[in-house]
C-alpha positions as CSV (number, residue, x, y, z in Angstrom):
1,X,-37.7,1.3,6.7
2,X,-35.9,4.6,7.6
3,X,-34.7,3.2,11.0
4,X,-33.4,-0.1,9.3
5,X,-31.3,2.0,6.9
6,X,-29.9,4.1,9.8
7,X,-28.8,0.9,11.6
8,X,-27.3,-0.5,8.4
9,X,-25.4,2.7,7.7
10,X,-24.1,2.8,11.3
11,X,-23.1,-0.9,11.2
12,X,-21.2,-0.5,7.8
13,X,-19.4,2.6,9.3
14,X,-18.1,0.6,12.2
15,X,-17.0,-2.3,10.0
16,X,-14.9,0.1,8.1
17,X,-13.1,1.0,11.3
18,X,-13.5,4.8,11.2
19,X,-12.8,5.2,7.5
20,X,-13.7,8.9,6.9
21,X,-14.3,9.7,3.2
22,X,-13.7,13.5,4.1
23,X,-10.2,12.8,5.2
24,X,-9.5,10.7,2.1
25,X,-10.7,13.6,-0.1
26,X,-8.5,16.1,1.8
27,X,-5.5,13.8,1.5
28,X,-6.1,13.5,-2.3
29,X,-6.1,17.3,-2.7
30,X,-2.6,17.3,-1.0
31,X,-1.0,15.1,-3.5
32,X,1.8,16.7,-5.4
33,X,1.7,14.4,-8.4
34,X,-0.7,12.0,-10.2
35,X,-1.1,8.4,-8.9
36,X,-1.3,5.5,-11.5
37,X,-2.4,2.0,-11.1
38,X,0.8,-0.1,-11.0
39,X,1.2,-3.7,-9.9
40,X,4.5,-4.9,-8.5
41,X,5.9,-6.9,-5.6
42,X,7.2,-4.9,-2.6
43,X,8.6,-5.3,0.9
44,X,8.5,-2.8,3.8
45,X,11.3,-3.0,6.3
46,X,11.1,-1.3,9.7
47,X,14.7,-1.2,10.5
48,X,14.7,-0.4,14.3
49,X,12.6,-3.6,15.1
50,X,14.0,-5.5,12.1
51,X,10.5,-6.3,10.9
52,X,9.8,-7.0,7.2
53,X,6.4,-7.3,5.6
54,X,5.9,-8.5,2.0
55,X,3.5,-6.5,0.1
56,X,2.1,-5.5,-3.3
57,X,2.1,-2.1,-4.9
58,X,-1.3,-1.2,-6.4
59,X,-0.8,2.6,-7.0
60,X,2.4,4.5,-7.6
61,X,3.3,8.3,-8.0
62,X,6.5,10.3,-8.0
63,X,6.3,10.9,-4.3
64,X,4.8,7.7,-2.9
65,X,2.7,4.6,-3.3
66,X,-0.1,2.5,-1.9
67,X,0.7,-1.0,-0.7
68,X,-1.9,-3.7,-0.3
69,X,-1.4,-5.8,2.8
70,X,-3.4,-7.2,5.7
71,X,-1.3,-5.8,8.7
72,X,0.3,-2.5,7.7
73,X,2.6,-0.6,10.0
74,X,1.0,2.3,11.9
75,X,0.9,5.8,10.5
76,X,4.2,7.7,11.1
77,X,6.3,4.5,10.9
78,X,9.6,5.0,9.1
79,X,10.2,2.2,6.7
80,X,12.5,1.1,3.8
81,X,10.4,0.4,0.8
82,X,11.8,-2.0,-1.9
83,X,9.8,-2.5,-5.1
84,X,10.7,-4.9,-7.9
85,X,9.0,-4.8,-11.4
86,X,10.4,-6.5,-14.5
87,X,14.1,-6.3,-14.3
88,X,14.2,-3.1,-12.3
89,X,14.4,-2.4,-8.6
90,X,13.5,0.6,-6.5
91,X,14.4,1.5,-2.9
92,X,13.5,4.5,-0.7
93,X,13.5,5.6,2.8
94,X,9.7,6.3,3.4
95,X,7.1,7.2,5.9
96,X,3.7,5.5,6.4
97,X,1.3,8.4,5.8
98,X,-2.0,6.5,6.4
99,X,-2.7,2.9,7.4
100,X,-5.9,1.0,6.8
101,X,-6.0,-2.4,8.7
102,X,-6.9,-5.3,6.4
103,X,-6.3,-3.2,3.4
104,X,-3.0,-1.5,3.1
105,X,-1.0,1.7,3.7
106,X,-0.1,4.8,1.8
107,X,3.7,5.8,2.0
108,X,5.6,8.8,1.1
109,X,9.0,8.5,-0.4
110,X,11.5,10.6,1.6
111,X,15.0,9.6,0.2
112,X,15.4,8.0,-3.2
113,X,18.7,6.7,-4.6
114,X,19.6,8.2,-8.1
115,X,19.4,4.7,-9.8
116,X,16.0,4.1,-8.1
117,X,14.7,7.4,-9.2
118,X,15.5,6.4,-12.8
119,X,13.5,3.2,-12.4
120,X,10.6,5.1,-10.8
121,X,10.5,7.5,-13.7
122,X,10.5,4.7,-16.2
123,X,7.7,2.8,-14.4
124,X,5.6,6.1,-14.2
125,X,6.1,6.9,-17.9
126,X,4.8,3.4,-18.8
127,X,1.8,3.7,-16.3
128,X,1.0,7.1,-17.7
129,X,1.0,5.8,-21.3
130,X,-1.2,2.8,-20.2
131,X,-3.6,5.2,-18.5
132,X,-3.8,7.4,-21.7
133,X,-4.5,4.4,-23.8
134,X,-7.2,3.1,-21.5
135,X,-8.9,6.6,-21.2
136,X,-9.1,6.9,-25.1
């Protein structure tokens, strides 16, 4: 039974395409601000190649977000992120910090317009209040 478990563990590791929990933990410790669950439609635009990918935000923070998508841009790609939620819009020059094929990408916001900053702060205030209500 031990050898079967080892084969299964190896197989599931390969299916996850090199996902390294240690790397994820190290990255989490580097975050400058809390990340909240937040659902909104988004688009990533890589301006040099004029490529646009529709996406969905699943987590949001003051300095970045996680975007659900099947074919994310590679790590290091500079993109314009556009997010729409309710009647507010957000736009920021950003960088793909990590990319997970068939899952999504984490992006860091580099330059945020003042009106977009205000929308981001309103969304985060609401997300924080929701989080506090859910945790009791």
